[in-house]
N, C-alpha and C positions, 0 to 999 in steps of 0.2 A: 504493499501500499504507499503511495508517494501522497504524503500528507500534505506538500507543499504542493502540489497540484491539486488535490481535492479544495484547498484552501481557494486558489484562485479561481477554481470553476464556482465555488460558492458564494465570490465577490460578485458575479455577475450572473449565474442561475438563479441562486440561491436556496436552488433544494440537489442535493447528492443521493443519491441511491444506489449500494453498492451491485456492483456485478459478480460473475461467479470467481475471479480471479482475486478479488479482492476484499471479498468479505471474509470477515473472521469467521471461525469453526464457530457453528450455532448449534444449538441441540434445538430438535422438533416443537411446533407450537404446542403447549402444552393442554391445548383446545381441541385443536382438531388433527394435532401432528404432521401438519405442514412445513414445507419450509419457512426459514424463516431469514432476510434480509438486513442491514442495516442504512438509519434515512439518516443525514444530517441536513438540517437546515440554518440558514442566517439571511438576515432575519426576515422572516414572513410572518406579516402580522402579530408580530411581537414572538414569536417562538421561535427561540433559538435553543437550538441539540442536539445530541445525536441519541438516536432509540431505535429497538429494533421493532420488527413489524412483520407479519406473518404474510407469506405471499395469500394464503390460500381465504382465509376466514377475515383476517386484517385487523388482528389482535394486535397492539403494541405494548412492548415494555416500557420502563418509567425512564424519563428523560433525564439525560447526561450532561450536564455545560460544556460546551465546546469551548467558552470564551476563558481569557487569561486575565486575571485582576495584578493590574499595575499601579501601584499606589507612593509618589512621594507629599512631600510635605504642601506641594501646591499641582498637584495634578491627579486624577483618579482616572481611571479609563479601563475599559474591555475590551482587549481588540481580540481579532481571531488569529490565531500562532499557530505555526504545524503543529507544534510541538502540544499542545492544550487542545486540537484536536483530536491527536492521536489519543490523550489521555481520556476526553471524553467519550471516544468509539471504545474502548477498550473498558469503561466503567459500563456502558452500555451493553454489553457483549455479555458481561459478567454478569450482569442483574439478571441479565434474561436467561441465560444457561443457571445459575444457581436458583433463580425463582426467589432472589431474596436482594434488597437495596443495601450499599453501602453508602450512608447519606456523605459520609468524606468525599469519598471520592466522585460521588456525582456532582461534588458540587466546582464551581470553577478553579482554576490552577492559582493559583497565589505565586508570583514573582517578586523577588526583592527587586528594587529600581533604585538604580543608584543616581543622584539627584545631576543636573548638569549646571555647568555654572559654576562649581567650587574652586 
């Protein structure tokens, strides 16, 4: 999976759906036994994140954040970065496979920012 290429696609088309070669290993759907895929959205009507979705019945797993949080004394921003996207996709696939939610992993990736101009 090339996270930086997916980030660039999300900036223009706003939705990315995994294909066979870039889908993480996902368990069958717990409701119908169908095949699942990963969906990532940035931003679509305020919904930003990654989640697993069944291709047969449409059931979805919990949404994981794909944004990073960068905060300095004067700036706060939540950009979409390759590493934060990878973390969100991994958290969404783990939540689908384990059938449980790790709320710490599902949140935004917090990065330590170095203040500029000092």
